[in-house]
C-alpha positions as CSV (number, residue, x, y, z in Angstrom):
1,M,-0.1,147.4,200.5
2,V,0.7,146.0,197.2
3,S,-1.9,143.2,196.1
4,R,-0.9,139.7,195.7
5,K,-2.4,140.0,192.0
6,L,-0.1,142.9,191.3
7,V,3.0,140.9,192.5
8,A,1.8,137.9,190.8
9,G,1.4,139.9,187.4
10,G,4.5,141.6,187.8
11,V,6.3,138.4,188.2
12,A,4.5,136.9,185.4
13,G,5.4,139.9,183.2
14,S,9.0,139.6,184.1
15,L,9.1,136.0,183.4
16,A,7.6,136.8,180.0
17,L,10.3,139.4,178.9
18,A,12.9,137.3,180.1
19,A,11.7,134.4,178.0
20,V,11.3,136.7,175.1
21,V,14.9,138.0,175.6
22,M,16.2,134.5,176.0
23,S,14.2,133.4,172.8
24,A,15.7,136.2,170.9
25,A,19.3,135.2,172.2
26,I,18.8,131.8,171.2
27,F,17.3,132.2,167.8
28,R,18.8,135.5,166.7
29,P,16.2,136.8,164.6
30,D,18.5,139.3,163.3
31,R,20.5,136.4,161.7
32,A,17.5,135.3,159.9
33,I,16.7,138.9,158.6
34,R,20.4,139.2,157.5
35,V,19.9,135.8,155.6
36,A,17.1,137.4,153.7
37,T,19.0,140.7,153.0
38,A,22.0,138.4,151.9
39,L,19.9,136.3,149.5
40,V,18.5,139.4,147.9
41,A,21.6,141.1,147.4
42,H,23.1,138.0,146.0
43,N,20.4,136.9,143.6
44,V,19.7,140.5,142.3
45,C,23.5,140.7,141.7
46,A,23.7,137.1,139.8
47,K,20.6,137.7,137.7
48,S,21.3,141.2,136.8
49,F,24.9,141.3,136.2
50,V,25.4,137.5,134.7
51,S,22.2,136.9,133.5
52,G,21.5,140.4,132.1
53,L,18.0,140.2,133.5
54,D,15.9,143.4,134.8
55,P,16.9,143.9,138.3
56,Q,13.3,145.2,139.3
57,A,11.5,142.5,137.9
58,V,14.3,140.0,139.5
59,F,13.6,141.7,143.0
60,A,10.1,141.6,142.6
61,E,10.1,138.0,141.9
62,I,12.4,137.3,144.9
63,M,10.1,139.1,147.1
64,D,7.2,136.7,146.4
65,R,9.0,134.0,148.0
66,E,7.8,132.4,151.1
67,G,9.5,134.1,154.3
68,I,10.9,136.8,152.2
69,R,7.4,138.0,151.4
70,L,6.9,138.8,155.0
71,L,9.6,141.6,154.7
72,R,8.2,143.0,151.5
73,P,7.1,146.3,153.0
74,V,10.6,147.3,154.5
75,L,13.3,145.2,152.4
76,R,14.9,147.4,149.9
77,Y,18.0,147.1,147.4
78,R,20.3,149.3,145.6
79,L,22.2,148.4,142.6
80,D,25.2,150.2,141.3
81,R,26.2,149.2,137.9
82,S,29.4,151.4,138.1
83,G,30.5,149.6,141.1
84,G,29.2,146.3,140.3
85,T,27.6,145.9,143.8
86,V,24.0,145.3,145.1
87,D,23.0,146.3,148.6
88,A,19.8,145.2,150.5
89,S,18.6,146.1,153.9
90,V,15.6,146.2,156.0
91,G,14.8,149.8,156.8
92,G,18.4,150.6,156.5
93,L,19.7,148.0,159.0
94,L,20.7,144.4,158.8
95,G,22.2,145.1,155.5
96,S,24.1,142.9,153.1
97,R,26.5,143.7,150.1
98,A,27.0,141.4,147.0
99,V,30.0,142.3,144.6
100,F,29.9,141.2,140.9
101,H,33.6,139.9,139.3
102,D,33.3,139.4,135.8
103,G,33.6,135.7,134.9
104,L,33.3,134.6,138.5
105,G,29.6,135.8,139.3
106,C,28.8,137.6,142.7
107,V,30.3,137.0,146.2
108,L,29.0,138.4,149.5
109,L,31.0,140.6,151.3
110,H,31.3,140.0,155.2
111,G,32.8,142.6,157.3
112,A,35.9,144.6,156.1
113,E,37.9,141.6,154.8
114,Q,38.0,141.2,151.0
115,P,37.0,138.1,149.3
116,Y,39.7,135.8,148.0
117,L,39.5,136.8,144.2
118,L,40.5,133.9,141.5
119,R,43.2,135.1,139.2
120,S,42.3,132.9,136.3
121,D,41.7,134.0,132.8
122,I,38.1,132.6,132.2
123,E,38.2,133.1,128.3
124,A,41.5,131.3,128.1
125,L,40.0,128.4,130.2
126,K,37.1,128.3,127.6
127,A,39.4,128.3,124.6
128,S,40.1,124.6,124.4
129,K,42.6,123.2,122.0
130,T,40.5,120.3,121.4
131,P,36.6,120.2,119.9
132,P,34.1,119.1,122.3
133,L,33.6,115.4,122.9
134,L,29.9,116.0,122.7
135,A,28.3,116.5,119.4
136,E,26.7,119.7,118.9
137,I,23.0,119.6,120.0
138,A,21.5,122.4,118.2
139,G,22.2,125.2,115.7
140,P,22.5,129.0,116.8
141,G,18.8,129.7,116.6
142,V,15.9,128.7,118.9
143,V,14.4,125.3,117.7
144,E,10.8,125.4,117.3
145,P,8.9,122.1,117.7
146,A,8.0,120.7,114.4
147,D,5.4,118.5,116.1
148,Q,2.1,120.2,117.3
149,A,1.9,117.7,120.4
150,L,5.6,119.2,121.2
151,R,4.4,122.7,120.7
152,A,1.3,122.1,123.3
153,A,3.5,120.6,125.8
154,L,5.7,123.9,125.7
155,D,2.6,125.8,125.8
156,H,1.4,124.2,128.7
157,A,5.0,124.4,130.7
158,F,4.7,128.3,130.1
159,E,0.9,128.9,130.9
160,E,0.1,130.6,134.3
161,P,-2.7,129.7,136.5
162,A,-5.4,132.4,137.3
163,D,-4.2,132.7,140.9
164,P,-0.7,132.3,142.7
165,P,1.5,130.5,143.1
166,F,2.8,131.6,139.8
167,R,5.1,129.1,137.6
168,R,7.3,132.0,136.1
169,T,8.9,129.4,133.6
170,K,12.1,130.8,132.0
171,A,13.3,128.1,129.7
172,V,12.4,124.6,128.6
173,V,14.7,122.5,126.3
174,V,13.9,118.9,125.1
175,V,17.0,116.8,123.8
176,H,16.0,113.5,122.2
177,G,18.4,111.2,120.5
178,G,21.0,113.8,121.5
179,R,19.6,117.0,119.4
180,V,17.3,119.5,120.6
181,I,13.8,119.1,119.3
182,A,12.1,121.9,121.2
183,E,13.0,124.9,123.1
184,R,11.3,127.9,124.4
185,Y,12.3,130.8,126.5
186,A,10.7,134.0,128.4
187,D,11.1,137.2,127.2
188,G,14.5,138.8,127.8
189,I,16.1,135.1,127.7
190,G,17.8,133.5,125.0
191,V,19.9,130.3,124.1
192,D,23.1,131.8,125.5
193,T,21.7,133.2,128.8
194,P,23.2,131.8,131.7
195,L,20.5,131.0,134.4
196,L,20.8,130.3,138.2
197,G,20.7,126.6,138.8
198,F,20.7,126.8,142.6
199,S,21.0,123.2,143.6
200,L,21.4,121.9,140.0
201,T,25.2,122.8,141.2
202,K,25.0,119.7,143.6
203,S,25.0,117.8,140.7
204,V,28.0,119.3,139.1
205,V,29.7,118.5,142.2
206,N,28.8,115.1,141.9
207,A,30.3,114.9,138.4
208,L,33.5,116.5,139.3
209,L,33.6,114.0,142.1
210,G,32.9,111.2,139.4
211,I,35.8,112.5,137.3
212,L,38.4,112.6,140.4
213,T,37.3,109.1,141.1
214,Q,37.8,107.9,137.5
215,Q,41.3,109.5,137.7
216,G,42.1,107.7,140.9
217,L,42.2,110.8,143.1
218,V,39.2,110.2,145.3
219,T,36.8,107.3,146.0
220,P,33.3,107.4,147.4
221,S,34.4,104.8,150.1
222,M,37.4,106.6,151.4
223,P,37.1,108.8,154.8
224,A,36.3,112.3,154.0
225,P,39.7,114.1,153.9
226,V,38.4,117.0,156.3
227,P,41.3,118.4,158.2
228,E,38.9,119.3,161.3
229,W,38.1,115.8,161.9
230,R,41.8,114.2,162.0
231,A,42.0,113.8,165.8
232,A,42.1,110.1,166.4
233,T,39.0,110.7,169.1
234,D,37.0,112.5,166.6
235,P,33.8,110.2,165.7
236,R,33.5,112.5,162.5
237,R,36.5,110.4,161.0
238,E,34.3,107.8,160.3
239,I,32.5,109.8,157.6
240,E,32.9,108.8,154.2
241,V,32.9,110.7,150.9
242,E,29.7,108.8,149.9
243,H,28.1,109.6,153.2
244,L,28.4,113.3,152.4
245,M,27.2,112.5,148.7
246,R,24.1,111.0,150.0
247,M,23.5,113.5,152.9
248,T,23.8,110.6,155.5
249,S,26.8,111.9,157.3
250,G,25.0,112.2,160.6
251,L,26.1,116.0,161.1
252,A,24.0,118.5,162.6
253,L,23.6,120.2,159.3
254,D,19.9,119.6,158.4
255,E,18.3,122.2,156.1
256,T,14.8,123.9,156.5
257,N,15.5,127.2,154.5
258,S,14.0,128.9,157.7
259,G,17.0,131.5,157.8
260,F,17.7,129.8,161.3
261,D,18.9,126.6,160.0
262,P,22.9,126.0,159.5
263,S,22.3,125.5,155.6
264,S,20.8,129.1,155.4
265,Q,23.4,130.6,157.7
266,M,26.4,128.9,156.0
267,V,25.6,130.2,152.4
268,Y,24.6,133.8,153.3
269,L,26.6,134.8,156.6
270,H,29.9,133.0,156.2
271,D,33.1,133.6,154.4
272,N,34.4,130.2,154.9
273,M,31.5,127.9,154.1
274,A,33.1,124.5,154.4
275,G,34.9,125.7,157.6
276,F,31.4,126.5,159.0
277,A,30.0,123.0,157.9
278,A,33.1,121.2,159.2
279,K,32.6,122.4,162.9
280,A,29.1,120.6,163.1
281,A,28.5,117.9,165.6
282,L,27.8,114.3,164.9
283,I,24.2,113.5,166.1
284,A,23.8,110.2,164.3
285,A,26.2,107.2,163.2
286,P,27.2,108.1,159.6
287,G,25.1,106.1,157.0
288,T,22.1,105.5,159.5
289,R,20.1,108.9,159.0
290,W,19.2,111.0,155.8
291,A,18.6,114.9,156.0
292,Y,19.0,117.2,153.1
293,S,21.8,119.3,153.7
294,S,23.7,121.9,151.5
295,P,26.5,122.1,153.9
296,T,27.7,118.5,153.3
297,T,28.0,119.3,149.7
298,Q,30.0,122.4,150.5
299,L,32.4,120.1,152.1
300,L,32.6,118.0,149.1
301,A,33.7,121.3,147.2
302,R,36.3,121.7,149.4
303,I,37.6,118.1,149.0
304,I,37.4,118.9,145.4
305,R,39.7,122.1,145.9
306,D,42.0,120.3,148.0
307,A,42.6,117.2,145.6
308,V,43.2,119.5,142.6
309,G,45.5,122.1,144.4
310,G,43.4,125.0,145.1
311,P,41.2,127.6,143.8
312,E,42.6,128.3,140.5
313,P,43.3,124.7,139.7
314,T,39.6,124.1,140.5
315,L,38.3,126.3,137.9
316,A,40.7,124.9,135.1
317,F,39.8,121.5,136.1
318,A,36.0,122.1,135.7
319,W,36.6,123.6,132.6
320,R,39.1,121.0,131.4
321,E,37.5,117.9,132.5
322,L,33.8,118.7,132.4
323,F,32.8,122.1,130.5
324,N,34.8,122.0,127.3
325,P,34.5,118.3,126.7
326,L,30.4,118.7,126.9
327,G,30.7,121.9,124.8
328,M,29.2,124.1,127.7
329,R,30.0,127.5,126.9
330,N,27.9,129.9,128.9
331,V,28.6,128.8,132.5
332,T,29.7,130.9,135.4
333,L,30.9,129.1,138.5
334,E,30.9,131.1,141.7
335,F,33.2,130.6,144.7
336,D,32.7,131.6,148.3
337,A,35.1,134.3,149.9
338,T,37.9,131.9,150.7
339,G,38.2,130.4,147.2
340,T,36.1,127.4,147.5
341,L,33.7,126.5,144.9
342,Q,30.3,127.5,146.1
343,G,29.1,123.9,145.5
344,S,25.8,124.1,147.1
345,S,23.7,126.6,145.1
346,Y,25.4,129.0,142.9
347,M,26.5,127.9,139.5
348,L,24.9,129.6,136.3
349,A,24.5,128.1,132.9
350,S,22.2,128.5,129.8
351,A,19.5,126.0,129.5
352,R,21.2,124.2,126.7
353,D,24.5,124.0,128.7
354,W,22.3,122.4,131.7
355,A,20.9,120.0,129.1
356,R,24.5,119.1,127.8
357,F,25.2,118.3,131.5
358,G,22.2,116.1,131.5
359,L,23.5,114.2,128.5
360,L,26.7,113.1,130.4
361,Y,24.5,111.1,132.6
362,L,21.9,109.8,129.9
363,Y,25.2,108.5,128.4
364,D,26.3,106.7,131.5
365,G,29.2,109.1,131.9
366,R,30.7,108.5,128.4
367,V,30.9,111.0,125.4
368,G,32.6,111.0,122.2
369,G,34.0,107.2,123.0
370,K,35.8,108.8,126.3
371,R,34.7,107.6,129.9
372,I,34.5,111.0,132.0
373,L,32.7,109.6,135.0
374,H,33.9,106.5,136.7
375,E,32.3,103.2,135.7
376,D,29.0,102.7,137.7
377,W,29.0,106.4,138.6
378,V,25.8,107.0,137.1
379,D,24.0,104.2,138.5
380,L,25.6,105.0,142.2
381,S,24.2,108.5,141.9
382,A,20.7,107.3,140.8
383,A,20.3,104.6,143.3
384,A,18.2,105.5,146.2
385,T,19.6,106.3,149.6
386,L,18.1,104.4,152.6
387,D,14.3,104.8,152.3
388,T,14.4,107.8,150.5
389,D,13.8,109.0,146.9
390,Y,17.4,111.1,147.0
391,G,20.5,109.5,145.4
392,A,23.7,111.0,145.5
393,G,23.5,114.5,143.9
394,F,20.3,113.5,142.2
395,W,16.9,112.7,143.3
396,T,15.7,109.5,141.8
397,N,12.4,107.6,140.8
398,R,14.5,104.3,141.5
399,S,12.8,104.1,144.9
400,E,9.7,103.0,146.7
401,H,9.6,106.2,148.6
402,A,6.1,107.9,148.4
403,H,7.3,110.9,146.4
404,A,9.2,108.5,143.7
405,N,5.7,106.6,143.2
406,G,3.8,109.5,143.0
407,R,5.9,111.0,140.2
408,V,5.7,107.5,138.6
409,R,1.9,107.9,138.8
410,L,2.2,111.4,137.3
411,G,3.9,110.0,134.2
412,I,7.6,110.4,134.9
413,P,9.3,106.9,134.4
414,R,10.4,104.8,136.9
415,D,13.9,104.7,135.6
416,A,14.2,108.5,135.6
417,F,16.5,110.5,137.9
418,F,16.8,114.3,138.0
419,A,18.9,117.3,139.3
420,S,16.8,119.8,141.1
421,G,17.3,123.2,142.4
422,D,15.2,125.7,144.4
423,L,12.1,127.3,142.4
424,G,11.8,124.5,140.1
425,Q,15.2,123.9,138.4
426,R,15.3,120.5,136.9
427,I,17.3,118.3,134.6
428,V,15.4,115.4,134.0
429,I,17.2,112.2,132.8
430,L,15.2,109.5,131.1
431,P,17.4,106.7,129.8
432,S,14.5,104.4,128.7
433,Q,13.2,107.4,126.4
434,N,16.7,108.6,125.3
435,L,15.4,112.0,126.6
436,V,16.8,115.0,128.5
437,I,14.5,117.7,129.7
438,V,15.5,121.2,131.2
439,R,13.0,123.3,133.0
440,L,14.2,126.5,134.4
441,G,12.1,129.2,136.3
442,D,11.1,130.7,139.4
443,S,8.2,129.1,140.8
444,V,7.3,129.7,144.4
445,D,5.1,126.7,144.6
446,P,6.3,124.6,147.6
447,T,6.9,121.6,145.6
448,G,8.9,123.4,142.8
449,D,5.8,122.8,140.5
450,I,6.3,119.1,140.3
451,K,2.9,118.5,138.8
452,G,3.9,121.0,136.0
453,L,7.1,119.2,135.4
454,A,5.3,115.8,135.2
455,R,3.1,116.9,132.8
456,L,5.9,118.2,130.6
457,V,7.7,115.1,130.8
458,S,4.6,112.8,130.3
459,E,3.4,115.1,127.1
460,V,6.9,114.9,125.8
461,I,7.3,111.3,126.1
462,A,3.8,110.9,124.3
463,A,5.0,113.0,121.5
464,T,8.2,111.5,120.9
465,Q,6.7,107.9,121.0
466,K,4.3,108.7,118.1
């Protein structure tokens, strides 16, 4: 006779196995691992082929990221310079491939279908017939700080702690009164090196929308023109462009960077990123709930594409209306496999070009006597959303949120706002100080080394007030 304990144990074991199987079916760990291999493939591709960095050093830094670090013993990559591809896999399984296209950066390949490839002549787009509206901010050489206090501020920005997490600062540019007064770069990086901005790209999407608003083609208060939401009974019809800008859409698109979240899967597993985001269900009334969300910015990128007439017009629009007027020369805009600007994460630009972009906001959307961004656009972008320290495409100190108050206590003024990207990419705009400070790097500190940034900002302010 079989004992009751054995029967009970068998039932319990079967239930446990069933629970594991069901959990795997729901959470799909294979997808999270494929997110990791896609991130590695894409970022090694972009940083090697566009930025010109050493791929092995890039790979080593990526593998130090939380979550990715767990796969370090088994995750491998292969770069093919002749073919312009990077492959990454875990033990030869769950592989991802990124392919480089000159002038357009890298795009992930999913399946057999080839991605949409823009046919624009990038060099022709850069060859503006008119000079930049923004006055030149520096000469061709690296600007060494003339002031000892500024030199010390840069020293501190690049110094490493004895123990991890390491800061890995790649570039710092300080612009005061419209001119670079101090800058420094890590080995292998110079004034023209395009560097990944990650979510700094969201602020560029904000600028493109500000231009479209100035031109009367888009307004923040209009219902978001998303075709998937047009049905009369679809509650998502109530989502406005500004809800997407402020990440208060109410859509089930919260970002956790876990590999399981919709943001991670949108960026790394889907050709049509905005199409994926548009399928999300509404879980709160628009304008009532805030959650950080790259997919909502990607929906804005598609709105921009549709407003200007398609992929090639989007690229031409960005160069004609934004980059050329600001004198931004070392820029690479990436697009998803359907030809929509990858607006959530993947623009590359030199540190000086990111600083030029910051000056547009320091100058309240006007450069060279011409209004580029709609009037009040900068104040709208820097105004806090609900009870958060997020504005619209920028983080802000113009808030009573604990994070904003904490940054003020650390020495970043109350009127400051900043573009922010993964691993500590920052463009800090300080109107009361007439300053723009750019810090780019690969910090794996969970805060993006906010204390290091605050020290840099406070020391630069002290140095320029003497």
